[in-house]
N, C-alpha and C positions, 0 to 999 in steps of 0.2 A: 551473463545477464539475459541474453536472448533466449537461451535454453530454459531458464527459469520462467521467463515471461510466456513462452510457448506452452509449458506445462500448466501454468495457472490458467491460461486462456482455454486450453483443452478441458480442464476440469470445470471451468465456468460453462463451456458449451455442453458438457454432460448434464450439469444441473439444469440448464435452460431447456434442453431437450426433454428431460423428464417432466418438467412443468408443462411443456407444450403438449406432450402425449396425454397428460391428464386433463388438459383444458379442452381439447377438441371434443365435440359432442358425440362423435362416433369412435368406435374402437380402432385404434391404429397402433401397430407394434412400435415400441420405443426404439428398437434398432433402426427402423426405417426413418423415424424422425431424426435420429442422430446422423444417419448418412446424408439426408437432405440438408441438415444444418451444416454439416462439414462441407458439402458441395457449395453451399452459399458462401462459406468462409473462403474456400479455395478460389471462387470466382471474384470475390470482392476485395481481395488483397493480393499484393505481389509477393508476399512472404510464403515460403514453402518449407515444409518439414522434410528434411533429408533423413530418410529412414535407413539405418544400418541394419541389414537383415539379421546378423548374429546378435546384435544388441537387442533388437526387437524380440527375437525368439527368447532370449535369456530373461528379459524383464516381464514379459506377458504370459508366456505359456506355463512355466513351472508353478506359480501360485494358483492359477486357475485350475490346472489339472490336479494339483495337490488338494485343493478345496473340494473338488468333485469327489475325489477318492475318500476324503475324510467324512463327508456328510452323506454319502449315498447309504440308504438303508441296507445293511449287509445281509440280514436274515431274509428280507424280501428278495434280494438279488439271488441268493442261493436257491430259493424255491423255484425260480424260473431260470436257473443257470444255463440249462441246455438251450432254451430259446434265445437267451441273451447272447451266448457264444455263437450260435448260428447266425444271428444278425450282425454281431460285432466283428466276427472274423470272416466267416464265409461270405457274407454280403460285401464286406470291404474288398476282399480279394476279387470277387466277381466284378465289382464296380471298377476297381483299378484296371483290370485286364480288359473287360468289355468296353467301358467308356474310354479307356486309353486308345484302343484301336479305332473306336468310333470317332473320337475327336480328331485323331490324326487323319483319318479318311475324309472327314468333313472339312478340315483346315490343313491342307498339305503343307502350308508354310510353317506350321508348328511341328518341330521334330517329334519323333515318336517318344523319346525319353521325356520331353517337356509335356507331351500329352498325357503320359502316365503320371507325371508329377501333378498336373492339374486334376486328373481323375482321383489321385490320392487325397488331395486337399478338399475335394467336394464330397468325399465319402463320409466324414464324421458328421453326426447330427448334434443338435443343440436342444436339449429338453427345457432349458430355461426360457428360450424363446417360445417354445410350445406352450408352456404353462402361462406365460404372459399373454399370449394370444387368446387362450381359452379360459381366461380369468372369469368371464361371465358365464361360461358353461364348463363346470369343473370336469377335469379329466378323471375317469375311473382310476382308483388307486393302483390296481394291479397293472393297468396299461401304462401308467406313469412310471411305476417301478421298472418295468421292462425297458421303457424309453431311457430312463436314467442309467440303468446298467449297460444298455447298448452304447449310449453316448460315452460313458466312462471308458469302455474297452475300445470302441472304434476310434476315439480320439487318439489313443496310443497306437493302434494298429495302422490307422491312416497316416499318421505322421512318420511312423517307421518306414512305411512304403514310400512316402515322400523322400525320405533320406536316401533310399536306394535309387530312386528315380533321378534325383539330382546328381548323385555320384556317377550314375551311368551317363548323364548328360555332360558332366565335366570331363570324364575320362574317355568317353566314346566307346566303352566296352561294357558288356554285361554277361555274366555267367550265372545261369540258374543254380548250378550246384554250389558255386562259391557264395552266391547270395543266400542260399539256404543255410550253409554253415555259418556265415556271418550273422544271419538272423538269430540263430540259436544263441550265439555269444552276446549279441547286442541286446536281445530281449532278456535272456536269463540273467546276465550280469547286471543289467539295469534294474531288474526287479529285486535281485538280491541286495544290491548296494542301497537301494531305497529302504528296504526293510532293516538291514543291519545299521545303517546310519541313524535312522529314526529311533530304534531301540536304544542305541548307545547314547543319543542325546537325551532321551527321556530318562534313562537311568542316571546319567550324570546330573541332570537337573534335579531329580528326586534326592540324590545324595547331598547336593549342596543345600537344598531346601530343608532337609531333615536336620542338618547341623547348624545352619545359620539363618533359617527362616526364609520366607517366600516374599519376593518383591514382584508386585503385579506387572509393572512396566517391563521388567526383564523377562518375565514369563511370556508376555505377549510378543516381545521381540524375538525370543527363541523360536516360537511357532512360526513367525514370519520368515526366519532365516532357514528353517529346515528344508523347504522345497528348493531354495537356491543352493544350499549346501549339497543336498543329494544329487541335484542336477549337475553341479560342477564336478563332483567326484566321479559320477558315471561318465561324463564326457572325457575327463582325463584318462579314464580306463578304456576309452574308445567303445563304450557301451551306450545304451539309449538313456539320455538324461530325461526324456519325456516319460519313459516307463519308470524310471527311478522316482520321479516326482509323484506319479500315480500311486506306486506301491508305498511311498512314504505317507501319503494321505490315508491310504487304507490302514496302514500300520498304526497311525495315530489313534484310531478308534479303539483298537485292542490294547495298545500300550498304556493308555491312560485309565483303563478300567481299574487297575490295581494301584495306580499311583495318582490319587486324586489331588487336584490343585484346589485352591480356595475358591469359594463360590463367586466372590467378586471378580477374581481373575478370569474365570470361565465366562462370566457375563460380559465383561469388558472385551475379552478376546473375541467373543462372537460378534460383538458390535464392530470391532475393528475389521474383522474379516468380511463381514457383510458390506461395509463401506468400501473396502479394497476391491471386492468382487464387482460391485456396482461401478466403481471408477474405472477399473481396467476394461471391463466389457464395453462401457460407454466410450472410452478413449479410442478403442480399436475401431469402432464404427465411425466415430467422428473423423479419425485419421483417414479412413477409407474415403469418406466423402470429400475430404480436403485434397486427396490425391487424384480423385476422379477426373478433373479437367485435363490434367497432364497425361494421365493414363489413357484417356479416350483419344486424345490427339495422336499418341504414338500407336495405339491399337489400330486406328484407321489406316496408318501407313503399313502395318503388318498385314492387314486384310487385303490391301491393294496388291500384295504379292500373289494372292490367289486368283487375281483377275477380276475382283469385285471392288468397286470404288464407292458404291452406295453405302452410307453408314447404317442403313436399316439391316444390312447383313449381320451386323453385330448383334442386333436384337434377335435375328433369326438363329444365330449360333447359341445364344443364351437359352432361348425357348427350346431348341433342339436338345441341348444338354439336360435341361430340366425334365423334358419329356422322357429322355432316355433313362435318367436316374429314377423317375417315377415308375416307369415300366419295370425296370429291374427290381426295384424295391417291392412293388406289388407282387410280382411273380415269386420273389423269395419269401415274402411274408406268407403268401398263400401256401407255398410248398412247406414252409416251416410249420405252420399250423396243422396242415394235413399229416405231416410226420409225427407231430406231437400227439394228435388224436390216435394215430395207428399204434404208437408206443403204449398209450394208456389202454387201448382196447386189448392189446396182447396181454396186458397185466390184469385184465378183468375189471378195469376202472371205467365207470360210465362217464362220458364226457359230452357236454352239450356242443352241438355243431355250431361254430361261430358264424354269424350272418355276414353278408357281404359288406355291411356298413362298418363292422369291426375291422375287416381286412383293409378297406379303403381308408378308414380313419388312421390306422397304424401306418399305412403307407404315406398319407398326407402329412402325418406328424413328423416325418423325417426332414425337419427343417434344418437348413444349414445356418451356422451362426458364427460366433466369435472365433472358435478354434479354426474353422475353415479360413476365415479372413487372416488370422494371425499366421497360419501355416503358409498361405500363398504369398504373404508379404515377406517371408523369410527366403524366398527364392534369391539366389546370388545375383549381384548386379553385373558381374562379368565372368567370362570363362577363364580357364587357367592361363590362356595366352593374352588376357587383357581385353579381348573383344567383348562387346555387350552380350549378355546372356540372351539367347534367341527366344523371342516370344514372351519375355517376362511381363511386359505391360499388358499384352493381350491376355495372358493367363490371369493376371490380377483383375482385369476388367471382367472377364468371363466369370471368375469366381464371385466377384461382387454382384454381378447380374444374377447368378444362380441364387445367392443369398436373398436378394431383394425379391425376386420372383417367387421363391419358395415361401418367403414370409407372407407375401400378398395372398398366394393361393391358400396357405394354411389359415390365415386370418379370416378368409371368406368361407372356406369349406369346413373347417373343424367345428365351429359352433353348430352348423347344420347337421353334420355327421354325428356329433356327440350328444345332441339333444335327445334325451330319452333312450340313449343306448344302454342296453343291459349287458353287463359283463358276467362271466361265470361267477357264482357265489364265492365269496371269500370267508375264511373262518373269522368269526366274530372275535374282536379283541376286548370286548367289554369285560368278560369274565376274567381274562388274563390280567387286565389292568386292576380290577377290583381285588383279585387275589394278591397281587403284588402290594397294593396299598394296605391291605389288612396285615400281611406279613411284616411290612415295614413298620406299621403302627405298633404291632405287638412287640417288635424288637425294641422300639423306642421306649415303651413302657417298662420292659425288663431292664433296660440300661438305666433309666431314671430311678427305678426302685433300688438297683444295686448302688447307685451313687448316693441315694438317700441313706441307706444303711451305713455306708462307709463314713459319711459326714457325721451321722449321729454317734457312731462309735468313737470317732476322733474328737469331736467337740461337745458332745452332749446336746441338750436342747433339741430333742428329737421332734417336738411338736412344730418347731419353726421349719424344719426341713420337710416334714410330712405335709404341712400346709402348702408350702411353695411347690413341692413336687406334685401334689395332688391337683393343683390348678392346671399344671401343664399336662399331666396324664389324662385329665378330663377331656382335653382337646382331642387327644388320640382316641379315647374311648368313644367320643362323639363321632369321630371319623369311622370307626369300626361299625358302630350302630347304624350309621347312615349309609352303609354299604359302599364305602370308599369316597363319599362326597367330602371334599376337603373343607373344613371350617376354618375361617380366618379370624384371629383375635389379636387385639393390641392391649389386652388387659394387663395392667401393671407391668408394662414393658420396661419401666425404669428400675424395677426391682432386680437387684444383682443376682439373687439366687434363682429367680424364675428364669432369667435370661440364660444362666448357666445350664439349668435343666433342659431348657428348650434346645440349646446348642447340642447338648449330649444326645437328645432324641433325634435331631436332624442328622447328626453324624452317624448314629446307629442305623437310621433308615437308609442312608446312602451306602453304608457298608453292606447291608442286606441286599439292596438293589444290585450292587456290583457282584455279590455272590450269586444271585439268581441269573445274572447275565452270563457269568462264567459257566454256570451249570446248564445254560440254555433253557432255563425254566421260563424266561420271558424273552421277548424279542428286543432288538436294539431300539426300535421306535418307542416301545413302551418305556424302556429304561431312559431314553433321552427325555421323554416327557416328564417322567417322575423326577429326574435329576434337575431339570429346568425349574420345576416347582420347588424343589429343595433348595436350589440356589437362591431363588427369590426369597424364600423364608429365611435362610441364613443371612442373606444380605440385609434384610429388614431388621433382624434381631441385632446384628452387629452395627447397623447404622443408627 
């Protein structure tokens, strides 16, 4: 009963924090409100949440990483794949090594392996926090796509590095060659398990649906279980469950293109996942605030081992780590952009030289968030011999401080840096979207005409079917004539034949959109927008 009460109380705190963040007259990141609210809870009650690192890792990370992989725009990610990989892999490794040695030098009481673990968990970035901060000043789309792709990959790479650092701390040994071989297996097997498991589940689900129909609740539950299933299988194979969850999410996008579920299922599933993401992110930050008082007391004892007793040294350590992360990120972003320009110049492609504001904005946008917090909270409670894990509370406090300071800096600096910022021109999507709408509408008209003729031949009374089909086809012709502007109509919605023709048209549109995605004629963002509109149309017809 206590566990249920704690869960309900945490969910209530998440709801209240969201309301407070909207009520304040100035812009304040919701994660900061959640941390402060959690701290108030921790100071005002004697009850404490005992966090099991393994359970925490299993409950929070797989669904969040799975959703990131599922929803990230794939085509936009591929366009800037080189830049994303440079930021997500190269910068993470530089951060782990550079900041690991720096933290150990600055805080000798923290063992080198623990310093590397802390550097690993502060390396992932959080684009959700960035978009929330810059809500009043929209982030340029291409910049946001790069940040999303970087976050997806560096979440996985940072957490894999954390795994090796913790293993080194527990065993007391580390071999670079052995680690490299282990990384190949951990990463490769994890990615493969996520892909294979997801495809198997999707095909089994499609087989059952084809024979016995589709149940919306079951379909949603299957999507919720996939990240946990892929994570568990990978961990049993001694591979990376984190990478398995990421690859499972990416696979979901492609696996469902040819195996469409009902519109109402997709709409409800999206709502469920939105709610789950909001709840999990919020609970992580509330838990951090609730743990802060105890963590702070223990961290001060650890700092005392370095010869400093003043608690302000904790603030100094946090600011020093944030400064180090910022300098490394700025240098890497600058070098990455220069290399990109050189590559384009060698190919004879003209490239606009990015201004300093773009480089600084991309650097400041490297905000740490839920994945960093979830990762550091998974540090073991004890060593193999039962002694307390050295520097655990200090590492958690420093990671929390990095999150809060980076959020504050970004909330102040990003709106200033992004205001009036001009990004390199992007290809217009308007013509692509209009072309897709026209093709889909024409396919719908052909499908309705075919059904008209079939019904007339079977049952006679051709005029009845011609009239009913013509009313629906007129809607599609109006769409074509208006260059893709969608016309909404509820005329004669109760008429059975008209509803049948409209459903045929919608399903024909969806089939053509799926075909264009497979042929890469349109991008994933355009397909997602069109499918969302078709889902709404189909749900209204069936409702």
